[in-house]
C-alpha positions as CSV (number, residue, x, y, z in Angstrom):
1,M,146.8,96.8,115.3
2,A,145.8,100.4,115.7
3,N,148.9,102.5,115.8
4,T,147.7,106.0,116.9
5,R,144.9,106.8,119.7
6,S,142.3,107.8,117.3
7,A,142.5,104.3,115.5
8,E,142.3,102.5,118.7
9,K,139.0,104.9,119.5
10,Q,137.7,104.1,116.2
11,N,138.0,100.4,116.6
12,R,136.3,100.4,119.8
13,Q,133.5,102.4,118.5
14,A,133.4,100.1,115.4
15,Q,133.1,97.0,118.0
16,K,130.1,98.5,119.7
17,H,128.4,99.4,116.3
18,R,129.1,96.0,115.3
19,I,127.2,94.5,118.0
20,R,124.4,97.2,118.0
21,N,123.8,96.8,114.3
22,A,123.7,92.7,114.6
23,H,121.4,93.0,117.2
24,V,118.7,95.4,115.4
25,L,119.3,93.3,112.2
26,S,118.5,90.2,114.2
27,T,115.5,91.5,115.8
28,L,114.6,92.6,112.4
29,R,114.8,89.5,110.8
30,T,112.8,87.5,113.6
31,S,109.6,90.0,113.3
32,V,109.5,89.6,109.7
33,R,110.0,86.0,109.6
34,K,107.1,85.8,112.3
35,F,104.7,88.2,109.7
36,R,105.7,85.7,106.9
37,E,104.6,82.7,109.4
38,A,101.5,84.2,110.2
39,A,100.6,85.5,106.5
40,A,101.4,81.8,105.6
41,A,99.2,80.3,107.9
42,G,96.4,82.4,106.6
43,D,95.8,84.2,110.0
44,P,94.5,87.8,109.0
45,D,94.5,89.0,112.7
46,K,98.2,87.7,113.7
47,S,99.6,89.0,110.4
48,R,98.3,92.5,111.0
49,Q,99.9,92.6,114.4
50,E,103.1,91.1,113.2
51,L,103.1,93.3,110.4
52,A,102.9,96.3,112.5
53,S,105.6,94.7,114.9
54,A,107.8,94.5,111.6
55,V,107.1,97.5,110.1
56,R,108.1,99.0,113.6
57,Q,111.4,97.2,113.7
58,I,112.2,98.2,110.0
59,A,111.5,102.0,111.1
60,K,113.8,101.5,113.5
61,A,116.7,99.7,112.2
62,A,116.4,102.5,109.3
63,S,116.4,105.3,112.2
64,K,119.8,103.8,113.7
65,G,121.6,103.8,110.3
66,V,121.8,99.9,110.0
67,I,119.6,99.5,106.7
68,H,119.5,102.6,104.5
69,K,115.7,104.4,104.2
70,A,115.4,103.6,100.7
71,Q,115.8,99.6,101.4
72,A,113.5,100.2,104.7
73,S,110.9,101.6,102.6
74,R,110.8,99.0,99.9
75,R,110.9,96.2,102.8
76,I,107.7,98.2,104.3
77,S,106.0,98.2,100.9
78,R,106.7,94.7,100.0
79,L,105.4,93.3,103.5
80,T,102.2,95.4,103.3
81,K,101.5,94.1,99.7
82,A,102.1,90.2,101.2
83,A,99.7,91.5,104.1
84,S,96.9,92.6,101.6
85,Q,97.1,89.0,99.6
86,V,96.3,87.4,103.3
87,A,93.0,88.6,103.6
88,P,91.0,92.0,102.5
89,P,91.6,95.2,104.9
90,A,89.3,95.5,107.8
91,K,86.3,97.8,107.0
């Protein structure tokens, strides 16, 4: 139980942030899962499309402070590496 007005406000803010962070993380995980499914199916066009979506979601999560920028960079790097294994890059 909060004892001061500032503690009450901090609790309200923490709840808002928790809800926002959960939504952003859920969206991020879903887009990464869709990419991995497309890559596992061996569909280069779909995997490229899903990779772009996943990278966008990861960058958004990093910009909002939900995940650390280094973690975002690492995830993007690993997904891009996985995408290159699906098919050679388009010329």
